[in-house]
N, CA, C, O and CB atoms as a CASP TS submission, in Angstrom:
PFRMAT TS
TARGET T0000
AUTHOR 0000-0000-0000
METHOD Language model
MODEL 1
PARENT N/A
ATOM      1  N   MET     1     -41.166 -20.904   6.114  1.00  0.00           N
ATOM      2  CA  MET     1     -39.944 -20.928   6.432  1.00  0.00           C
ATOM      3  C   MET     1     -39.122 -19.757   7.539  1.00  0.00           C
ATOM      4  O   MET     1     -39.056 -18.534   7.419  1.00  0.00           O
ATOM      5  CB  MET     1     -39.463 -20.939   5.170  1.00  0.00           C
ATOM      6  N   SER     2     -38.549 -20.646   8.625  1.00  0.00           N
ATOM      7  CA  SER     2     -38.233 -19.954   9.810  1.00  0.00           C
ATOM      8  C   SER     2     -37.075 -18.853   9.302  1.00  0.00           C
ATOM      9  O   SER     2     -36.737 -17.874   9.967  1.00  0.00           O
ATOM     10  CB  SER     2     -37.714 -21.049  11.022  1.00  0.00           C
ATOM     11  N   ASN     3     -36.392 -19.307   7.633  1.00  0.00           N
ATOM     12  CA  ASN     3     -35.092 -18.339   7.722  1.00  0.00           C
ATOM     13  C   ASN     3     -35.672 -17.185   6.916  1.00  0.00           C
ATOM     14  O   ASN     3     -35.233 -17.026   5.777  1.00  0.00           O
ATOM     15  CB  ASN     3     -33.526 -18.993   7.009  1.00  0.00           C
ATOM     16  N   ASN     4     -36.670 -16.310   7.412  1.00  0.00           N
ATOM     17  CA  ASN     4     -37.232 -15.019   6.620  1.00  0.00           C
ATOM     18  C   ASN     4     -36.132 -14.107   6.354  1.00  0.00           C
ATOM     19  O   ASN     4     -36.153 -13.432   5.324  1.00  0.00           O
ATOM     20  CB  ASN     4     -38.367 -14.185   7.441  1.00  0.00           C
ATOM     21  N   VAL     5     -35.131 -14.017   7.220  1.00  0.00           N
ATOM     22  CA  VAL     5     -33.857 -12.980   6.733  1.00  0.00           C
ATOM     23  C   VAL     5     -33.267 -13.262   5.771  1.00  0.00           C
ATOM     24  O   VAL     5     -32.514 -12.440   5.248  1.00  0.00           O
ATOM     25  CB  VAL     5     -32.790 -12.787   7.543  1.00  0.00           C
ATOM     26  N   SER     6     -33.432 -14.412   5.305  1.00  0.00           N
ATOM     27  CA  SER     6     -32.361 -14.833   4.139  1.00  0.00           C
ATOM     28  C   SER     6     -32.992 -14.757   2.910  1.00  0.00           C
ATOM     29  O   SER     6     -32.346 -14.772   1.863  1.00  0.00           O
ATOM     30  CB  SER     6     -31.764 -16.310   4.249  1.00  0.00           C
ATOM     31  N   VAL     7     -34.400 -14.664   2.951  1.00  0.00           N
ATOM     32  CA  VAL     7     -35.217 -14.556   1.914  1.00  0.00           C
ATOM     33  C   VAL     7     -35.130 -13.110   1.092  1.00  0.00           C
ATOM     34  O   VAL     7     -35.214 -13.181  -0.134  1.00  0.00           O
ATOM     35  CB  VAL     7     -36.551 -14.833   2.464  1.00  0.00           C
ATOM     36  N   PRO     8     -34.968 -11.826   1.696  1.00  0.00           N
ATOM     37  CA  PRO     8     -35.065 -10.711   0.950  1.00  0.00           C
ATOM     38  C   PRO     8     -34.049 -10.743   1.056  1.00  0.00           C
ATOM     39  O   PRO     8     -33.921  -9.657   0.490  1.00  0.00           O
ATOM     40  CB  PRO     8     -35.724  -9.626   1.126  1.00  0.00           C
ATOM     41  N   ILE     9     -32.737 -11.094   1.357  1.00  0.00           N
ATOM     42  CA  ILE     9     -31.063 -10.911   0.932  1.00  0.00           C
ATOM     43  C   ILE     9     -31.157 -11.491  -0.275  1.00  0.00           C
ATOM     44  O   ILE     9     -30.677 -10.794  -1.169  1.00  0.00           O
ATOM     45  CB  ILE     9     -29.790 -11.693   1.899  1.00  0.00           C
ATOM     46  N   SER    10     -31.620 -12.555  -0.629  1.00  0.00           N
ATOM     47  CA  SER    10     -31.176 -13.807  -1.711  1.00  0.00           C
ATOM     48  C   SER    10     -31.733 -12.943  -2.640  1.00  0.00           C
ATOM     49  O   SER    10     -31.050 -12.577  -3.596  1.00  0.00           O
ATOM     50  CB  SER    10     -31.844 -15.578  -1.641  1.00  0.00           C
ATOM     51  N   SER    11     -33.434 -12.377  -2.431  1.00  0.00           N
ATOM     52  CA  SER    11     -33.914 -11.517  -3.503  1.00  0.00           C
ATOM     53  C   SER    11     -33.172 -10.100  -4.078  1.00  0.00           C
ATOM     54  O   SER    11     -33.399  -9.794  -5.249  1.00  0.00           O
ATOM     55  CB  SER    11     -35.184 -11.169  -3.032  1.00  0.00           C
ATOM     56  N   HIS    12     -32.564  -9.508  -3.517  1.00  0.00           N
ATOM     57  CA  HIS    12     -31.840  -8.469  -3.667  1.00  0.00           C
ATOM     58  C   HIS    12     -30.553  -8.661  -4.463  1.00  0.00           C
ATOM     59  O   HIS    12     -30.265  -8.122  -5.532  1.00  0.00           O
ATOM     60  CB  HIS    12     -31.626  -7.999  -2.463  1.00  0.00           C
ATOM     61  N   GLN    13     -29.702  -9.680  -3.623  1.00  0.00           N
ATOM     62  CA  GLN    13     -28.900 -10.166  -4.394  1.00  0.00           C
ATOM     63  C   GLN    13     -28.887 -11.389  -5.317  1.00  0.00           C
ATOM     64  O   GLN    13     -29.321 -12.414  -4.791  1.00  0.00           O
ATOM     65  CB  GLN    13     -28.163 -10.206  -3.765  1.00  0.00           C
ATOM     66  N   PRO    14     -28.523 -11.475  -6.444  1.00  0.00           N
ATOM     67  CA  PRO    14     -28.975 -12.637  -7.093  1.00  0.00           C
ATOM     68  C   PRO    14     -27.447 -13.303  -7.056  1.00  0.00           C
ATOM     69  O   PRO    14     -27.164 -14.494  -7.187  1.00  0.00           O
ATOM     70  CB  PRO    14     -29.781 -12.369  -8.691  1.00  0.00           C
ATOM     71  N   PHE    15     -26.626 -12.276  -6.858  1.00  0.00           N
ATOM     72  CA  PHE    15     -25.275 -12.766  -7.148  1.00  0.00           C
ATOM     73  C   PHE    15     -25.133 -13.278  -5.864  1.00  0.00           C
ATOM     74  O   PHE    15     -26.064 -13.154  -5.068  1.00  0.00           O
ATOM     75  CB  PHE    15     -24.132 -11.733  -7.644  1.00  0.00           C
ATOM     76  N   PRO    16     -23.588 -14.113  -5.390  1.00  0.00           N
ATOM     77  CA  PRO    16     -23.300 -14.823  -4.375  1.00  0.00           C
ATOM     78  C   PRO    16     -22.646 -13.430  -3.172  1.00  0.00           C
ATOM     79  O   PRO    16     -21.980 -12.471  -3.564  1.00  0.00           O
ATOM     80  CB  PRO    16     -22.169 -16.164  -4.954  1.00  0.00           C
ATOM     81  N   PRO    17     -23.002 -13.644  -1.905  1.00  0.00           N
ATOM     82  CA  PRO    17     -22.530 -12.394  -1.187  1.00  0.00           C
ATOM     83  C   PRO    17     -20.824 -12.326  -1.064  1.00  0.00           C
ATOM     84  O   PRO    17     -20.214 -13.393  -1.130  1.00  0.00           O
ATOM     85  CB  PRO    17     -23.246 -12.402   0.379  1.00  0.00           C
ATOM     86  N   GLU    18     -20.273 -11.394  -0.932  1.00  0.00           N
ATOM     87  CA  GLU    18     -18.902 -11.449  -1.103  1.00  0.00           C
ATOM     88  C   GLU    18     -18.235 -11.833  -0.127  1.00  0.00           C
ATOM     89  O   GLU    18     -18.890 -11.791   0.915  1.00  0.00           O
ATOM     90  CB  GLU    18     -18.414 -10.427  -1.443  1.00  0.00           C
ATOM     91  N   PRO    19     -17.012 -12.259   0.010  1.00  0.00           N
ATOM     92  CA  PRO    19     -16.532 -12.834   1.159  1.00  0.00           C
ATOM     93  C   PRO    19     -16.141 -12.087   2.266  1.00  0.00           C
ATOM     94  O   PRO    19     -15.539 -12.640   3.185  1.00  0.00           O
ATOM     95  CB  PRO    19     -15.599 -13.516   0.873  1.00  0.00           C
ATOM     96  N   GLY    20     -16.512 -10.427   2.307  1.00  0.00           N
ATOM     97  CA  GLY    20     -16.111  -9.493   3.298  1.00  0.00           C
ATOM     98  C   GLY    20     -17.443  -9.563   4.116  1.00  0.00           C
ATOM     99  O   GLY    20     -17.424  -9.507   5.345  1.00  0.00           O
ATOM    100  N   THR    21     -18.656  -9.693   3.362  1.00  0.00           N
ATOM    101  CA  THR    21     -19.759  -9.996   4.281  1.00  0.00           C
ATOM    102  C   THR    21     -19.871 -11.423   4.973  1.00  0.00           C
ATOM    103  O   THR    21     -20.564 -11.650   5.964  1.00  0.00           O
ATOM    104  CB  THR    21     -20.967  -9.782   3.531  1.00  0.00           C
ATOM    105  N   LEU    22     -19.075 -12.361   4.293  1.00  0.00           N
ATOM    106  CA  LEU    22     -18.991 -13.386   5.323  1.00  0.00           C
ATOM    107  C   LEU    22     -18.191 -13.438   6.367  1.00  0.00           C
ATOM    108  O   LEU    22     -18.505 -14.144   7.325  1.00  0.00           O
ATOM    109  CB  LEU    22     -18.785 -14.370   4.869  1.00  0.00           C
ATOM    110  N   ILE    23     -17.298 -12.878   6.365  1.00  0.00           N
ATOM    111  CA  ILE    23     -16.188 -12.240   7.542  1.00  0.00           C
ATOM    112  C   ILE    23     -17.318 -11.588   8.454  1.00  0.00           C
ATOM    113  O   ILE    23     -17.666 -11.972   9.570  1.00  0.00           O
ATOM    114  CB  ILE    23     -14.839 -10.865   6.877  1.00  0.00           C
ATOM    115  N   ALA    24     -17.732 -10.683   7.837  1.00  0.00           N
ATOM    116  CA  ALA    24     -18.519  -9.628   8.860  1.00  0.00           C
ATOM    117  C   ALA    24     -19.401 -10.444   9.668  1.00  0.00           C
ATOM    118  O   ALA    24     -19.425 -10.163  10.866  1.00  0.00           O
ATOM    119  CB  ALA    24     -19.474  -8.432   8.088  1.00  0.00           C
ATOM    120  N   ALA    25     -20.240 -11.541   9.203  1.00  0.00           N
ATOM    121  CA  ALA    25     -21.030 -12.252   9.786  1.00  0.00           C
ATOM    122  C   ALA    25     -20.456 -13.171  10.760  1.00  0.00           C
ATOM    123  O   ALA    25     -20.983 -13.589  11.791  1.00  0.00           O
ATOM    124  CB  ALA    25     -21.698 -12.801   8.929  1.00  0.00           C
ATOM    125  N   VAL    26     -19.161 -13.458  10.229  1.00  0.00           N
ATOM    126  CA  VAL    26     -18.094 -14.366  11.155  1.00  0.00           C
ATOM    127  C   VAL    26     -18.118 -13.270  12.431  1.00  0.00           C
ATOM    128  O   VAL    26     -18.789 -13.327  13.461  1.00  0.00           O
ATOM    129  CB  VAL    26     -16.207 -14.669  10.322  1.00  0.00           C
ATOM    130  N   LEU    27     -17.062 -12.159  11.963  1.00  0.00           N
ATOM    131  CA  LEU    27     -17.052 -11.533  13.539  1.00  0.00           C
ATOM    132  C   LEU    27     -18.161 -11.075  13.997  1.00  0.00           C
ATOM    133  O   LEU    27     -18.036 -11.183  15.217  1.00  0.00           O
ATOM    134  CB  LEU    27     -16.193 -10.404  13.780  1.00  0.00           C
ATOM    135  N   ALA    28     -19.014 -10.699  13.811  1.00  0.00           N
ATOM    136  CA  ALA    28     -20.386 -10.672  14.389  1.00  0.00           C
ATOM    137  C   ALA    28     -20.875 -11.602  15.110  1.00  0.00           C
ATOM    138  O   ALA    28     -21.803 -11.153  15.783  1.00  0.00           O
ATOM    139  CB  ALA    28     -21.226 -10.566  13.576  1.00  0.00           C
ATOM    140  N   SER    29     -20.704 -12.598  15.275  1.00  0.00           N
ATOM    141  CA  SER    29     -21.160 -13.993  15.809  1.00  0.00           C
ATOM    142  C   SER    29     -20.566 -14.281  17.091  1.00  0.00           C
ATOM    143  O   SER    29     -19.431 -14.758  17.107  1.00  0.00           O
ATOM    144  CB  SER    29     -20.787 -15.156  14.860  1.00  0.00           C
ATOM    145  N   PRO    30     -21.157 -14.063  18.125  1.00  0.00           N
ATOM    146  CA  PRO    30     -20.499 -14.370  19.721  1.00  0.00           C
ATOM    147  C   PRO    30     -19.263 -15.585  19.605  1.00  0.00           C
ATOM    148  O   PRO    30     -18.192 -15.649  20.209  1.00  0.00           O
ATOM    149  CB  PRO    30     -21.944 -15.082  20.935  1.00  0.00           C
ATOM    150  N   ASP    31     -19.829 -16.464  18.633  1.00  0.00           N
ATOM    151  CA  ASP    31     -18.866 -17.550  18.992  1.00  0.00           C
ATOM    152  C   ASP    31     -17.776 -17.203  18.015  1.00  0.00           C
ATOM    153  O   ASP    31     -17.533 -18.353  17.648  1.00  0.00           O
ATOM    154  CB  ASP    31     -19.454 -19.130  18.840  1.00  0.00           C
ATOM    155  N   ALA    32     -17.135 -16.625  17.485  1.00  0.00           N
ATOM    156  CA  ALA    32     -16.341 -16.201  16.984  1.00  0.00           C
ATOM    157  C   ALA    32     -15.720 -15.067  17.406  1.00  0.00           C
ATOM    158  O   ALA    32     -14.566 -14.833  17.046  1.00  0.00           O
ATOM    159  CB  ALA    32     -16.661 -16.197  16.099  1.00  0.00           C
ATOM    160  N   ARG    33     -16.436 -14.188  18.252  1.00  0.00           N
ATOM    161  CA  ARG    33     -15.496 -13.439  19.037  1.00  0.00           C
ATOM    162  C   ARG    33     -14.930 -13.328  20.387  1.00  0.00           C
ATOM    163  O   ARG    33     -14.186 -12.536  20.967  1.00  0.00           O
ATOM    164  CB  ARG    33     -15.807 -12.592  18.940  1.00  0.00           C
ATOM    165  N   TYR    34     -15.735 -14.727  20.759  1.00  0.00           N
ATOM    166  CA  TYR    34     -15.608 -15.156  22.281  1.00  0.00           C
ATOM    167  C   TYR    34     -14.614 -16.331  22.645  1.00  0.00           C
ATOM    168  O   TYR    34     -13.946 -16.567  23.651  1.00  0.00           O
ATOM    169  CB  TYR    34     -17.024 -15.620  22.786  1.00  0.00           C
ATOM    170  N   ASN    35     -14.785 -17.000  21.385  1.00  0.00           N
ATOM    171  CA  ASN    35     -14.018 -18.568  21.012  1.00  0.00           C
ATOM    172  C   ASN    35     -12.926 -18.560  19.903  1.00  0.00           C
ATOM    173  O   ASN    35     -12.979 -18.788  18.694  1.00  0.00           O
ATOM    174  CB  ASN    35     -15.187 -19.722  20.398  1.00  0.00           C
ATOM    175  N   PRO    36     -12.042 -18.259  20.642  1.00  0.00           N
ATOM    176  CA  PRO    36     -10.883 -18.299  19.516  1.00  0.00           C
ATOM    177  C   PRO    36     -11.070 -19.646  18.460  1.00  0.00           C
ATOM    178  O   PRO    36     -11.711 -20.644  18.788  1.00  0.00           O
ATOM    179  CB  PRO    36      -9.264 -18.428  20.360  1.00  0.00           C
ATOM    180  N   SER    37     -10.509 -19.512  17.364  1.00  0.00           N
ATOM    181  CA  SER    37     -10.306 -20.778  16.816  1.00  0.00           C
ATOM    182  C   SER    37      -8.868 -21.436  17.200  1.00  0.00           C
ATOM    183  O   SER    37      -7.866 -20.873  17.640  1.00  0.00           O
ATOM    184  CB  SER    37     -10.475 -20.636  15.313  1.00  0.00           C
ATOM    185  N   PRO    38      -9.066 -22.668  16.924  1.00  0.00           N
ATOM    186  CA  PRO    38      -7.580 -23.098  17.156  1.00  0.00           C
ATOM    187  C   PRO    38      -6.361 -22.993  16.720  1.00  0.00           C
ATOM    188  O   PRO    38      -5.408 -23.588  17.223  1.00  0.00           O
ATOM    189  CB  PRO    38      -7.490 -23.942  17.127  1.00  0.00           C
ATOM    190  N   LEU    39      -6.281 -22.027  15.500  1.00  0.00           N
ATOM    191  CA  LEU    39      -5.411 -21.524  14.884  1.00  0.00           C
ATOM    192  C   LEU    39      -4.888 -20.133  15.380  1.00  0.00           C
ATOM    193  O   LEU    39      -3.748 -19.713  15.186  1.00  0.00           O
ATOM    194  CB  LEU    39      -5.843 -21.551  13.714  1.00  0.00           C
ATOM    195  N   GLU    40      -5.765 -19.563  15.964  1.00  0.00           N
ATOM    196  CA  GLU    40      -5.334 -18.205  17.017  1.00  0.00           C
ATOM    197  C   GLU    40      -4.829 -18.870  18.089  1.00  0.00           C
ATOM    198  O   GLU    40      -3.836 -18.285  18.522  1.00  0.00           O
ATOM    199  CB  GLU    40      -6.618 -17.114  17.602  1.00  0.00           C
ATOM    200  N   PHE    41      -5.145 -19.984  18.775  1.00  0.00           N
ATOM    201  CA  PHE    41      -4.214 -20.490  19.882  1.00  0.00           C
ATOM    202  C   PHE    41      -3.175 -20.784  19.488  1.00  0.00           C
ATOM    203  O   PHE    41      -2.161 -20.502  20.126  1.00  0.00           O
ATOM    204  CB  PHE    41      -4.554 -21.502  20.577  1.00  0.00           C
ATOM    205  N   ARG    42      -3.149 -21.270  18.621  1.00  0.00           N
ATOM    206  CA  ARG    42      -1.389 -21.652  18.192  1.00  0.00           C
ATOM    207  C   ARG    42      -0.562 -20.449  18.326  1.00  0.00           C
ATOM    208  O   ARG    42       0.359 -20.234  19.113  1.00  0.00           O
ATOM    209  CB  ARG    42      -1.107 -22.177  16.458  1.00  0.00           C
ATOM    210  N   VAL    43      -1.268 -19.399  17.034  1.00  0.00           N
ATOM    211  CA  VAL    43      -0.394 -18.330  17.126  1.00  0.00           C
ATOM    212  C   VAL    43      -0.132 -17.469  18.378  1.00  0.00           C
ATOM    213  O   VAL    43       0.944 -16.872  18.425  1.00  0.00           O
ATOM    214  CB  VAL    43      -0.772 -17.565  16.226  1.00  0.00           C
ATOM    215  N   HIS    44      -0.850 -17.366  19.214  1.00  0.00           N
ATOM    216  CA  HIS    44      -0.711 -16.918  20.508  1.00  0.00           C
ATOM    217  C   HIS    44       0.042 -17.684  21.546  1.00  0.00           C
ATOM    218  O   HIS    44       0.740 -17.049  22.337  1.00  0.00           O
ATOM    219  CB  HIS    44      -1.888 -16.734  20.941  1.00  0.00           C
ATOM    220  N   ALA    45      -0.048 -19.326  21.643  1.00  0.00           N
ATOM    221  CA  ALA    45       1.025 -20.152  22.173  1.00  0.00           C
ATOM    222  C   ALA    45       2.299 -19.700  21.623  1.00  0.00           C
ATOM    223  O   ALA    45       3.141 -19.187  22.360  1.00  0.00           O
ATOM    224  CB  ALA    45       0.820 -21.602  21.876  1.00  0.00           C
ATOM    225  N   GLU    46       2.480 -19.851  20.438  1.00  0.00           N
ATOM    226  CA  GLU    46       3.882 -19.753  19.784  1.00  0.00           C
ATOM    227  C   GLU    46       4.324 -18.379  20.444  1.00  0.00           C
ATOM    228  O   GLU    46       5.289 -18.333  21.207  1.00  0.00           O
ATOM    229  CB  GLU    46       3.878 -19.732  17.959  1.00  0.00           C
ATOM    230  N   ASN    47       3.666 -17.404  20.156  1.00  0.00           N
ATOM    231  CA  ASN    47       4.181 -15.928  20.511  1.00  0.00           C
ATOM    232  C   ASN    47       4.712 -16.051  21.896  1.00  0.00           C
ATOM    233  O   ASN    47       5.189 -15.069  22.464  1.00  0.00           O
ATOM    234  CB  ASN    47       2.970 -14.716  20.456  1.00  0.00           C
TER
END
């Protein structure tokens, strides 16, 4: 399996990851950091 990163995480965490973990992963991704979502574009445009 090429996803060797998710294996130790799932073995150490038998429960689903917390929402904060998912949010942190999204914020850490370059796509989320440099490409604002359409919702963010609307907020900036309306203000």
